[in-house]
N, C-alpha and C positions, 0 to 999 in steps of 0.2 A: 482544315488540318492544322494542328497545333505545332508551333515551332519548339525546338529544344528548350529555349528560354522560357516559353509559356509552360511547358511541362514541369520544369524545375520550380517555377513560381507556384504552381498548383501543389506540388509535393511539399514545399516549404510552408505554404499556408495550411495544408492539412496537418502537418506535424505540429505546427504552432497551435492549432485548434485542439489537437489531442493533448498537448502539454497543458494547455489552459484548463481543459476538462479534468485532467488528472490532478492538477494543483487545487482546483475547486473541490474535487472529491476528497482529497487529503485534508483540506481545511475542515470540511464537514465531519469527516471521520474523527479528526483531532478534537473538535468540539464535543462530539458524541462521547468519546472516551473520557475526556475531562469531566463531563457530566456524570460519568459513572465512577468518579473518584480517582481516576488515574492521573499521574503526573508525567508530563512529557520530559524525557531526558535528551532526546535527539530526534532530528528529522533528516531524511534523505541521506543517511550515512552510507558512504561507499566503502566496500571492502573488496578483498580479493574474490572475484567471482560474482559480484552483484551489489545490490543496494537494499538497505532496510528503509522502508517508508517512514515508520514511526517506532521509536524505542521508548517505552514507558515503564513506570513503576506503579504497582498496585499493592500497597502494603510492603511485604518483603519479597514480592514476586516481580521479576523482570519480565515485561511483556513486549514481545516483538510483534508488530502488527503490519500485515500486508494489506494495502488498500487497492481495490479494483473498482474503477469507475466506468460506467457505460452511459451512453445517451439513448440507447435502445437495447432491446433484447435480440436484435437480429443475429448477433454472434453468441447468443445464450445469456444466461444470468451472469452478473459480474463475478460471483464467487466460483462459477464453473471453470474459470480460467486458472484456478490454483489446484494443482494436483499433488500427488505424493512427492514427485521430484522437486517441485518448487518448495514444499514444506521442508524437505531435507536440506535444501540450499539455505533456507531461512535459519535453520538450526545451526548450520556451519557459520553463517554470517553472525548470528547471535554470539557464538563463542569468540569469533574474531573481535566483535565490538567490546565484549567484556575484557578480553586481553588488552586491547588498545586503550581502554579507559581504566584499567586496574580494578575492575569490579568483580567481586566474587559473591555469587549467590548460588544457592542450591536449587531454587525454584525458578525455572524459566518456562514461559508459556508462549506458544505461537497462536496469535489470534488473526482473524481475517475480518475485514470490513468491506462490504460491497455497497457501492453507492450507485443508484440508478436515477438518472434525471428523467422525470416524467412531466407531462403538462400540468399535473396537479401539484407538483413539487417533488423534491428529492425523497427517495426511499432509501433508508440506511438499514443495512442488515449486518449484525455483529455476531460472528461465530467464535466462541472461545475454545481454547485448548485443542487446536487442530492436530490430529494424529497422536493424541496423548494416550 
């Protein structure tokens, strides 16, 4: 039987592993998007009601990108974790980011990047213009 201290330690270790996996996935996603000609403007920006993983510019378009990273498909594919409600929240956060940074653009796009860690190497899937 585990003690309370041991249970807390396991929870902290698990959270740390999840955070490391998420940071790894965001780094891969950032490299992928830069490779597509985008410029990173901000990372992990926190606003009222959430966080934007990546804020980028592609030409005159502001791109807000949500990154989902998984080490297996036991809970589904990474991009299955983003539904309509999450996309709506990303739009609100994008408006907050623009207001906070004095940015005015007419073209804002919500993109998703799913990263799956496999034995053969990472699989990166990029979906543009979610809910457009």
